[in-house]
N, C-alpha and C positions, 0 to 999 in steps of 0.2 A: 565375933561374927561381923562380917563386912556389911556395911549399910548398903541397901539397894540403890542403883543409879537412878538419878532424877529422870523422870519421864520426859521425852521430847515434846515440843509444842505441836499440837495437831495441825495438819496442812490446811492452808487457806482454801476456802471453797473455790471450785473451778470457775464458777460464774463471776466471782469477784475478780479473779485474775484477768479474765477476758475483758471485763469492764474497764479495768485499769489500763490494759493495752490499747483499747479503743480510745480512751481519753488522751493517752499520749500521742497516738497517731493523729487524732483530731487537732491537738495542739500544734504539731509539726505542720500539718496542712494549712492551718489557719495563719501560720507565719509565712507561708509560701505564696508569692504573688500569683494570681490566677493567670493561666496562659493567655497570651493575646490572640485574638481571632486572626486568621490569615487575611491579608489585605484583599479587598474585593477585586475581581478581574475587571480591568478597565473596559468599559463598553465602547467598542469601536464599530462603526458601520463600514463594511467592505464596499468598495466602489463598483458594485455590480448591480445590474438590473436583472430581475428574475422574471422568466416567462414560462407559462405552462405549455407543454408540448405533448403530443400523443405518447411520447416516450418518457415523459417526466419533466421535472423542472430544469430549465436551462438558465445558467447564470452567466451574464455577458457584460463585459466592460468595453466601451467603445471610445476611442480617442481619434480626433481628426487633427492631423498635423499639416500645417501650411507647407507648400513646396519649398519655402524659404527656410524651413527648419534645418538646423545643423547638428551634426554630432562632431563636436570639436570644430575643426576648420572645414569639414566636408559637408556640403548641403545634400539633402536627400533627393532634390530634383533631378540631378544627372542620371540617377538610376532609372528614371522613367524613360529616358531616351538613350540608354546605354546601347553600345553596339553589340548586337547579338552575335555578329561574326567574330568579334574580338573575344567575347566571353566564351564562345565555342572553342576558339583556338587555345585560350589559356586553360580551359577545363579539359582539353583534349577529348571533347565530346561533340562530334559533328551534328548530333540531333538537336543541339541547342541553337544551331544556326537558323532553324526554322521557327524558333519560339520567341515571341515578342516580349521584351522585359516590361512593356506596358501592362501585360496581363499576368505578371509574376505573382505568385503567392509565397510570401516569406513565412517560415514556420519554425517554431522553437517550443520545446516542451520542458516543463518542470515535473520531476517524477519522484516517486517514493523510494527510488534506489538508482544507483549509477551502473549497475551490472546487468540490467535487463532481466529477462525471464518472465514467466507467466504470472509471477506474483507482483511484478512492478507495474504501477499505475501512473499514467500521465494525469496528474491532478490539475494541472494548469497548462493550457495550450495557448501560445501567443501566435497570432497571425497578423500579417500586414499585406495590404494590397492597395492599388490606386483606385480611387473612387470613380464611379461612372461619370464620364465627361458630359453626359446629357443632363445630369442632375446638378442642383446647386452645390457648390463646393466640390464639383467633380474632379478638380485638380488636386485635391488634398490626398495625403497619405492616410489611409484608414488603418488604425491599429485596433485589433479585436482580440480580447483575451477571454477565454472560456474557463470557468472554474468548476471543478467537481467538489461541491461542498461536502458531500457524503459519498462514501465509497460505492454505494449502490446506485449512483446517479450518473454513471458513465455514458449511457446510451444517448442522451440528448447531445452531449459534447461530441461524440463520435459522428452523429448524424450531421451536425453543423460542419465538422471538419471535412466530411465526405462531400458536402455541398460546395465548400470552398475549393476543394481539390478539383472537382469536376468542372468548375468554372475557370480554372487557371490555365494559362498557356505553358507555364513552367513552375516547378517548385524550387525555392532557394532555401537552403539550410546551412548550418555550420556543424559539420560532422553528422549530418542527418542520414547519410547513406549507411553509416555504421550503427547509429543509435536511434534517433528520433523516429524515422520511418519504419524500421523493423519493429520497434516497440509498438507503434500505432497499429501496424498490421496484426501483431499478436493480440492487441486489445480488441480489434475488430473480430478476430476469430473467436476469442473468448465470449464476445457478446453475440456471436452468430449473426454478424452483419457483414455484407460483402465489402471488400476493400475496393474503392473506386479505381477506374482506369487511371493509371498514373502518368502524368505528362513528363517530359524531360526534366531531369533533376540536376540542378547546379549545386554542388556541395562546395562551399567556399573554403573549407579547410584544405582541400587538395590544391586549389589555386594559391592559397596563402603559402603553403609549404614550398611550392615551386618558385614563387616570386620573391619571397623574403629569406630564402635559405642562406644567401651570402651574409646577410646582416645577423643571422642567428636569432631571429625573433621567435620567441616561443609562440606556437600557434594556438593560443587561447584568445577568445574574443576580446576579453578585457585588455590583453597585451596589444592586440592589433589596434584597438581603439586608441591606446596611448601612443604607440609608435607610428602608426600609419595615419590615423584620423586626428590625432592631437587632442584626445578627450580623456580626462582622468575621472573615473567614477569616485564619488564621495559617499561613504555610508552604505556601500553595496553589501549585500548578503553573500558570503562566499558560497560557491557552488556546493561544497561539501556539507553545508548546513541547511540547504533548502529542504530536504526531506524531513529533517528534525523539526523544522518550523511547522510543516504541515501536520506531522503526527502530533505535535503539541496542540495545534488547533483542534484536531479531532478529539483529543483527550479532554481538553479543558474548555473548548469553546472560545478561547482567547483569539479573537479575530485580529488583534494587533500584531500577532506573530506572523501574519501573512502579508502585511503591508510591504515590508522590504522585499519579499519574494516577488510580489506583483510588479514592483518597480524594476527589479532585476530582470524579469522576463521582458518587460517593455523595452528596456535598454538593449537587451540582446537582439530583439527583432529589428529595432530601428538601426542599430549598428550594422546589421547585414545589408540593409538598404543603402546606407552610406558607402559600404565597401563595394557593392555592385556599381555604384556611380563612379568610384575611383578605378576599379578594374576594367570597366567598360568604356573608359575615355578613348577618344581617338589616339592612336599611337604617337602621332606627331605632336600631340599636345598633352601627353601624359604628365601628371604631377607626381609620379612616383619618384622615390629617391634614386640617385644614380646606381647604387648597389642593387636596387630592385630591378632596374632596367636590364641588368645582366640576367636575372631570372626570367624576365620577359623574353629576352633574345633566345635563351636556351629553350624555353618552352615553345616558342614559335618554330624553332628549328626542328624540334621533335614532331611538331604538327605538320612539317613539310613545307612551311612558308620561309624558305631560306633567304629570299631577297629581303623581306621585311625583317627577318632575324638579323641579317647583316647590318641593315640601317640602324636598328635599335642598339646593336652591339657597338657600332661606331659612335653613336651618341653617348653610350656609357663610357667608352674609352676617353672621349673628350671631356666628359663631366666628372669622371671619377678621380679621386686623389689617392687616398690610401688603398682603395680597392682597384686601382688601375691594373695591376697584374691580373686580377680575375677577369676584368673586362677584356684585356688583351688576349688572354687564353680563350675566352668565349669567341671573340672575333676570329682568332686564328683557326679554331676548330670548325666554325661555321664556314669560313673561307675555304678550308680544305674540302668540306662537304659540297660546296658550290663548284669545286674544280678550279678555284682561283688560287693556284699554288704559289704564285708570286706574293700575293697579299698574306697568305698563310705563313710563308717563310719569313717575311719581314716581321710579322707579329711574333712568331716564335723566337726569332733572333733578339728582338727587343725584350722579350720575356726572359730569355736565357741570360741576358745581361743584368737582370735584377733579382732573379730567384735561382736557387740551386735545386733544380728539379730534374731527375733522370728521365721522366716522361717527356719533358720538353726536349731534352737532348736526343731522345729516341726519334721524335718527330723530325727534328732537324737532320739527323743521320739519314732518315728515309728520303727527305727532300733533297739533300745534297747528292745522294747516290742516284736517285731515279729522275729527279727534275733537272738539276743543273749539271748532272754527270760529273760530279767532282768527288770521286771516291776518297781522295786524300782528306778532304774536309769531313766527309762522313766518318772516316776512320778516326780522325781526331776526336769527334764527338763520341764515338763508340768507346774509345779508350778512357774517356772521362766518366763512363758509367751510364748505362741506359735503363737500368732497372730490370733487365731481362734475366732469365735464368742463365747460369754459367754456360750451359750447353748452347743456348740460342745466341748468346753474345759471342761465344767462341766461333760459331758458324758464321756469324756476321763479320767477325774480324778476319777470318780466313778468306771469305768471299771478297771483301774489300781489298785485302792485301793482294789477292790474285789479280783483281782489276787494275790495281796500281802497277803491279809488275808487268802485266800485259800492255798496259798503256805506255810504260817506259820502254818496253821492247819495240812497240810500234813506233814510238818517237825516234828511237835509235835507228830503226830500219829506214824511216823516212829521211832522217838526216844523212844516212849512208847513201841512199839513192840520189839525193840532191848533190852530194859531194861527187858521186861517180859521174853524174851528168855534166857537172862543171868541168871535169877533166876531159 
């Protein structure tokens, strides 16, 4: 008979198992260093004064800059007496000719997004204007920045902006016609506030594109500061990070995140003042680079000021070195528009000797045919290629060949007549 199997040990009580597990977990946790608390947010005071208004709190920072203040090599003072006529011509906007730069309002916004739309808020608005001459320090440039500390506090900012716009003779922005002003109009509508009557608007980005096209300068304000004004920003907040800095401030209360944005905005506004001083200089004393003078000449020609355009183009021809072909081309085209075909032909000939350009040969072919009545020279230019379609070039070739043939027959007939008379 087989002996019965030994009985297995009874299971441990459930409570004892849980107690053992808890003891082991406690031992592990006791060996682990407690987590360090997050570093406290550094307390920073934003450089704004707060005022209570009927619409809510208004947060304003005001700087007063001496007229001797410079952005790089360019002082701000010339902007106060800049030529309204020249600014009007370079902007291709006749309305600016009646607007005094002394009363200009410079405007720049920092926003929660770069694409506009009803959800985008201008949380910081930078303004600059010349102080009242009747007050102490009236010759100073006043820089005023308005901060929306909380998203529900837009109305006081909008009211202050409206007040400044109503007092201005003109608005000056950089890409403001496409971004800043439409954005502010939208915010006024969302706040059910009327947009003020807008004075003439000088958008410097359009002037910069025309004047600096030859040099290939990227039309960003920081680039223009470096290339035109000679100023290099140090420690600037990139434009693409501005909204993130503000959103971080809203989430965390870390005011230090906004300090760089505030300085970025102030730099932008003052840079616009310095650029107006450079662009509004008297044409005969312009400090722009020779290549930029080509842009000035072409813009003046578009504005119908051909005599001034010719003078500036001539200065560019004399001053340019590597860009001399561009200056020659500008002067040739302006001379042609003025009806000075002799000057145009001379410049196009000088240009044809240095560049291989079918457009230049086409201009010379036209001048040789119609101005100097030399179809043979015109045909020689045509045969070198004028960039026209094959059909148009063939027609030009046949016409010129016909003129040469008729001219030859006429010369032969004249020779025969003279010979007959001598007999």
